[in-house]
N, C-alpha and C positions, 0 to 999 in steps of 0.2 A: 465564529464558525465551529470551533470545538468548545466543549464546556470547560473553559480554562479554570474558572474559580473552583469548580467541583474537582477537577483533576489535581489542582495544586493544594487543596485544603488538607492540612495535616501532613504534608510531604516532609520527608526527612531532608531532601535536597531540593528545595523549591527553585533555586537558581539554575541548577542543571536541567530540571524538568521544564522550566520556562524556555530554555534554549531548544529543547526537543519539541515542545508544543509549537513554538514559532516555526521551526523547520517543517513540521507536519502540516501546518496551515499553509505554508508557502507551497509545498508540494501539491496539496489539494487545490489551491488557487490556480497554479500554473501547469499542472500535469507534467512537470519536469522533475526527473529524479534528482535527489540531493544526497549528499553524504553527511552523516552526523559526525561531530567530533569524537575523539576517543572517550569511551564511557568506562568509568570505574565499575567494578563488579557490583557494589551496592546500588549505584545509580542505574545500572543496566537492569537489575532485578526489580527495582522500584518502577522503572519505566515500563517494563513488560507487564507488571502487575496493574499499573494504572492505565496504560495506553493500549495494551495488547488486545483487549476485547472490544474496542470502540468500533462500531459498525462503519464509521466514516473511513477507517483505515484498513478495512479488510475487503478482500475480493469475494463477491458472492457469485457463484456459478449456478445457473439454473440447469438441473439435470436433463431436462428435455432438450435444451439448446445444445448441451454437450453431446447428447446421443445423436441429435440430428447432424451435427458437424461430423462426428465420427462415422455415422452411417453413410454420409455423402462421400467420404473417401472410399468406402467399400463398394459403392454402386458403380463408380466409373474410375478408370485409371487416370492418373495425373497426365496432363498434356502440356506441352510448351505453348504458351500463348504469345502470339505475335503482337507487336506494337508497344511492348514494354521497353525499359532501358537496355535490355540485352539485344534488341533488334539492331 
């Protein structure tokens, strides 16, 4: 799923990065949030440098969709909808 070999090539802490890549792949597969173990400062910096810019791990927001949602709130006041769990 992620380019594992490329991410780990030349890593200063390949064992720590392997744990984080495994965790990232689990989250991508299941869409369930997960907590990483404690990261030392050097491992955190290396993980951010190697994993921080992966498109698979970032949210992409289309500006037109964001504007449409925000404009929708301005057009009509919020109303209580019947039939939900609060009914």
